[in-house]
N, C-alpha and C positions, 0 to 999 in steps of 0.2 A: 768597418770599425771606425769610430771617430774618437778624437782626444778632446775631452771637455776642458775648456780654458775658462777659469773663474776670474773675474776682475770687477771693474766698475767703469761706468760712463761709456759702455759700448753704445753705439748709435746705429740704428738700422739704415740711416741715410749715408753713413760713411763706411764704404767697403773696407773690410779687414782681410789681409792675405796671410796665408800660412806658408812659410818657407822651410824646407827640409834639406838637411845635409847629412849624409851617411859617412861615418868615419870608422875605418877598420885599421887597427894598429898593425905595424909590420912585424915580421917574425923576429927581427933583431931589435924591436922596440925603439926604432929610430923614427923621429918625426918626419924626416925627408922621404922615408920609404912607406909611409902609411898610405892607405887607400882612401880617397875622398871622392864623393859623388854629390853634386848639387842637382837638385830636382827643380822643375818648374813650379812657381808659386801656385797655391790652390786657394780659391776664395773660401773664407770661413763662413760657416752657417750661423747667422744671427738668431739667437733664441730670446734673449732679453738683455737689458742694460748691464747685467752682471755675468752673462754666460754666452760664449760662442763655442762652436765646435769646429775642429780642424779634421776634415776627412782624411783618413789614412789609406792611401792607395796600395794596391797589391805590390807595386814596384818598390815600396819602402821596406819590404822584408829583405833579409840578407841572402835568400836563396839564389837570386839572379846575380847578386853582387859577388858571391863566391864563384859561381860558374863562369863569370867573365874572367876570372884570374886563376884561382887554384882551389879546386873543390876540397882538397885535403885540409884547407883552413877551417872548413865547417866542422871538422872533427876535433879541432884543437880548442879545448874548453877555455884555456887561458886567453887566446885571441878573441874568442867569442865574448867572453866576459868584458873585454876591453873595448868592444864595439859600442858605439853610441850613435844616437840620432839627435842632431841639433835642430830644434824647432824655434823659429822666430816669427813674431807677429809684426806686421807693418800695415800702415794705411798707404795710400798712393804717394804720400809725401814723407811720413814720419815712421821711425822705428819705435815699436811699442815695448816688446818684451822678447827675451831669449831664454830658452830652457833646454837642459840636457836630459835626454831620456835614454837609459841604458838598454841594450838588447840583452835578453835572457835566453838561455837554452830552452828548447821546447820541453814542456812537462810531459812525463810519461807515467801512466797508472799501471801498476803491475798486479796488485792484489788488494782485497778488502777483508777486514775481520772485525765483527762478524759480517755475514753476507745477507742478513735479513733482520728486520725489526718491525715493531708495531707501527701502524699508521699514526698513532698518537704523537710520535716524534720524541726527541730528547735522548736518543741512544747515541753513545759515543763510538764512532767507527774509526778504526785505524786503517789508513790508506798508505800503502807502500808503493814506491815508484822511484823516479829519478828527476833531478833538476827542480825540486821544490825550492822556493825562495822565501826567506823570512821578510815579508813585506806586509804593510797594513792592507794592501789591496788583495792579498791571497784569498781566493774564493774556491768553494767546493759546491758542485751542483748535482742534485739528485733529480734526473729528468729535467724538468723546466724550473725546479724550485731550488733556491740557494740554501745551503746549510745554515742552521741557526747560529753556529759558532764554528770557527776554524782555528785550530791551535797548531802552530809550527813546532815540530820536534827536531827534525833534521832535514837535510836536502833529500833524504830518501824516505821520510815518514812524516805524515801529518795526521791530526785527529779532527774529524768532521762530525758535528752533532746533527742528527737527522732532523729535518723539518717536519711539521705536521703535514701528513699527506692525505688530502681529501679528493684527489683527482680520480677519475674513472670509476665513479660509483663506489662499490665496496668490493670485498674479496682481496685476494693476493694479486699484486701487480709488480712486474719487473721493470726497472728503469736503469738508464746508464748513469754512471758517476764520472764526472769530469772535473778537472782542476784547472784554474787559471791564476798564474802568478800576478797578473795585472788586473784581475777582476773582470776582464772582458773577453780575452782570447782563450777560450776553453780548449783543453787538450783534445787532439784527435783520437788518442788512445783512451780507452775507457775501461772501467770495471762495471759489472752488472750486479744489481742489488734488488732484493725483493721486500716490498712492504706487505704486511698482512694485518687482518683485523684482530682485535683483542681476543685472546683465547678464552673460551668458556668450558669449564670442566663438567662433563656429564657424570662420570663415575670413576672411582678409584677403589681397588680391592686386591688383597686385604690391606687394612690399615693397622694391623698389629702383627707381631711376629718377632723375629730375631735377625741377626746379621745374615745377609744373603737371601732373605725372604724376597721373592720376586713380586713386585707390585704392578698390576695392570692399570693404566690410566687412559681414559678415552675422552675425546672432545665431544661437546654437544654441537654438532655441525649445524643443525637447524636453528638453534638459538643464536649461534654466531651470525648466520645469514640474516635472521630477523632483526637483530640488534644493529647490524651494520646498515641495513636498508633504512631503519628508523633514523639513523644519524645522517646518512647520505643517500637519499633516494636516487634511483637511476638503475641502469643495467649493471648487474654485478659482474665483476671479473671472476676468474676461476677461484673457487674457495681454497683456503689454506690447505696444504697437503704436507704431511710429515715426510713424504717421499721426494719432496722438492730437493733439487741439488743445492739450493741455497740454505736449507734448514740444517741445523746441528743440534738435535734435542738433547737436553740434559735434565736430570732430576737434582734438586738442591735440598739437602737435609740440614735443618737447623741453621740456615743462612750461610753455612761455611763449607759443607761437604758437597762437592759437585761430582756426580757420577754419570756415566754414559747411559743414555736411554736407547733401548733397542726398538726400532720401528716394527710394529706388528701388523699395521694396516695404515691406510692414508690418514686416519684420524685417531690412531691409538699407538701407545708405546708401553714398554715395560722396563722396569729398572730394579736392580737388587739393592736392598738396604745395606749401607755400610756398617761396620762394627759400632756397637753402642759404647759410649765413653763411660757409662756408669753401670756397675755390676747390678745395681738394684733396678735397672730398666728405667722406663719413663717415656713421656711423649716428646716428640720433636716436630717442628713444622716441616711439612713436605711441600715443595713448590716445583712447578714445571716450567722449563724454558725451551723455546724453539731456536734460540740463537746463542748457544754456548754458555748460558748462565747470565747474559747481560740484562735480559728482561725476563721477569718471572711472574707467574700467577699462582696464587695459593691453591693447593689441592686439598689439604686437610692435615690432621695430626697423625703421625705414625707412632704407635705405642710399642716400645720394646718390652718384651717379657724379661723378668729378672733371670740372670744366669744362675745355674745350679752350683 
């Protein structure tokens, strides 16, 4: 990992050095008892006249710093939040710049909801965990692809918008989801998430009846494979499967009524129509979702018969 330093008038002929100092506050919050460690200067990497990089060595983490003194400190969130890394830039003769970088507790991913979404992207995923930080650098990664948008909600919850996923040909594909408060050091703890191709409906029957009428809906698996390969040639992954542990199929009536769908085969589900709101009956739009109602495809109109 390197720290990007933006500025002006950097010169490849003039070496720049990065100086690091770790400071850990004392338990009694007194300056004289704080822990301080100075590290050997590291030569900066020149990229251009407005950008250099300071390599961050493994010894700049706090793990060894804690073990040298008292490992219980690592469990003290207040002390950890007060720990800082002082970074200074110098040439062989002149001091250039000094900057304070706070240490943050390691991010932890606990759960995702929903746990699958179409490859087309744009689905908002709730990520729960610990130690999320409200920073402009907060990042969320699906496999090797960063989320389109990340919204901080609390230290235990953020919202990540899925990117368009065109990797690994077509079909369903599972990736790791990781979080980085600083946009670079992604969490070792992960959640798993499945991308799938756009759902194509083959059949739905019956599309008329009354409350509790059971409707069977099946996917056109061959058409889904063909369309996916047209968009993204290559070796397809496993096709989408309602039996996947990441799927949570639902039927949506009239955009508002979300009901559970019972999986009857890898490519088919059934659901019971909810009560009709109008005694005279009428048609409502029926949609199918593989991810708890977040993303839907139109199935057709279900027509309620008039009540007697």
